[in-house]
C-alpha positions in Angstrom: 94.2 107.8 75.0 95.6 107.2 71.7 94.7 104.1 69.6 98.0 102.2 70.7 97.0 102.6 74.2 93.5 101.3 73.6 95.1 98.3 71.9 97.4 97.6 74.6 94.6 97.9 77.4 92.4 95.5 75.2 95.4 93.0 75.4 95.5 93.4 79.3 92.1 93.3 79.7 91.7 90.0 77.8 94.6 88.5 79.5 93.2 89.2 82.7 89.9 87.8 81.9 91.0 84.9 80.8 93.2 84.2 83.6 89.9 84.8 85.7 88.4 82.1 83.7 91.3 79.6 84.1 91.5 80.1 87.8 87.5 79.8 88.3 87.5 76.6 86.0 90.4 75.1 87.7 89.0 75.7 91.3 85.4 74.6 89.9 84.2 78.1 91.3 81.5 80.4 89.9 81.2 84.0 89.4 78.5 86.9 89.1 78.2 90.4 88.6 76.0 93.2 89.9 76.3 96.5 88.1 75.1 100.0 88.2 77.5 102.6 87.1 79.1 100.1 84.4 75.8 99.0 82.9 76.7 95.6 82.1 80.2 96.2 80.6 81.8 94.2 83.1 79.1 91.3 82.6 79.6 91.6 78.7 83.5 91.2 79.3 83.1 88.0 81.4 80.5 86.2 79.3 82.4 86.8 75.8 85.3 84.4 77.4 85.2 81.1 75.7 84.2 78.7 78.0 82.2 81.1 80.4 79.3 79.0 80.6 81.5 76.7 82.8 82.2 79.1 85.4 80.0 82.4 84.8 76.5 82.2 86.6 75.1 85.6 85.4 74.7 89.0 86.2 72.4 92.1 87.2 72.4 95.3 85.8 70.7 97.2 88.8 70.7 100.6 87.5 67.5 101.9 88.9 67.6 102.0 92.7 64.5 100.1 93.3 66.5 96.9 91.6 69.2 97.6 94.1 66.6 97.7 96.7 64.2 94.8 95.9 66.3 92.6 94.1 69.7 92.6 95.5 68.8 93.3 99.3 70.3 96.8 99.5 69.4 98.9 102.3 67.4 102.0 101.5 69.2 105.3 101.2 71.9 107.0 99.1 73.3 104.3 96.8 76.9 105.7 95.8 78.4 104.4 98.8 80.8 101.3 99.8 77.8 99.8 101.8 75.8 99.8 98.7 78.5 98.1 96.5 78.8 95.5 99.2 75.4 94.7 99.7 75.2 94.5 95.6 78.3 91.8 95.6 76.9 89.9 98.4 73.4 90.0 97.1 74.2 88.9 93.7 76.2 85.9 95.0 73.3 84.8 96.9 71.0 85.4 94.3 72.7 83.6 91.5 74.5 81.1 94.1 78.0 82.0 92.8 81.4 81.7 95.0 82.6 85.1 93.9 81.0 88.5 92.8 81.8 92.1 91.8 79.8 95.1 92.0 79.8 98.4 90.8 78.3 101.6 91.8 79.2 105.5 91.3 79.1 108.6 89.5 79.8 108.7 86.0 79.0 112.1 85.4 78.4 114.6 84.2 78.7 116.2 87.5 78.3 115.1 90.9 75.4 112.8 92.3 74.2 112.2 96.1 77.1 114.6 97.2 79.8 112.3 95.5 81.9 114.1 92.9 81.8 113.0 89.1 84.3 109.7 88.8 83.7 108.3 92.3 83.4 104.5 92.3 83.0 101.9 94.9 83.6 98.4 93.5 83.4 95.4 95.9 84.3 91.7 95.7 82.5 88.9 97.3 84.6 85.9 98.0 84.7 83.4 100.4 82.4 84.4 102.9 83.7 88.2 102.9 83.4 91.3 101.1 86.1 93.8 100.2 85.2 97.2 99.0 87.4 99.8 97.5 86.8 103.6 96.4 88.3 105.1 93.4 88.2 108.2 91.7 88.7 108.1 88.0 89.0 111.3 85.7 87.3 112.0 82.5 84.0 112.2 80.8 81.0 109.4 81.7 82.3 107.1 79.0 85.9 107.3 80.2 84.7 106.8 84.0 82.9 103.7 83.1 85.6 102.2 80.9 88.0 102.6 83.8 85.7 101.4 86.5 85.2 98.1 84.2 88.5 97.5 83.8 89.3 98.0 87.6 86.5 95.9 88.6 88.0 93.1 86.3 91.6 93.8 88.1 89.6 93.4 91.7 87.8 90.3 90.7 91.1 88.7 89.2 93.1 89.5 92.8 90.3 88.2 94.6 90.0 84.5 92.6 93.6 84.6 92.4 93.9 84.7 96.4 94.3 81.5 98.1 90.7 80.3 99.0 89.7 81.4 102.4 92.1 84.6 102.2 91.0 87.9 101.6 92.8 89.7 98.5 94.3 93.1 99.1 92.1 94.2 96.2 
């Protein structure tokens, strides 16, 4: 990625997060984050928005499996799964009393983990009582995978909050 690309992506990300903030504020809803792979990067982006204290409830960086199991209510077993992402999103929404929540889990690398190739990412968004999970495969080194997963999590969250309440987004 060139510096120009990074600047454009940064501007797009700023617009996406500003839109999330605007929608959540105007609809009087709140958001939370549960992160593993992204290690707090999604939370950092959301909490950096002016006025975030009006709608951002907080986040849980559940990098260790035991944190996922005990704090977020994830079933014991492999953690790089769609089910884990869904349980993380639902768990953090419950834990922090948030209307919407996004969760990230996956393999940054180097190399595979739990039989999943490097770059495999599961993102879940819990909104309006339902949870949508998507599987992604991002190329690159661990830092690039995390950056792409962070951006996609923001995009998926943005799509969910933009959908009319009571309707599941296609994210």
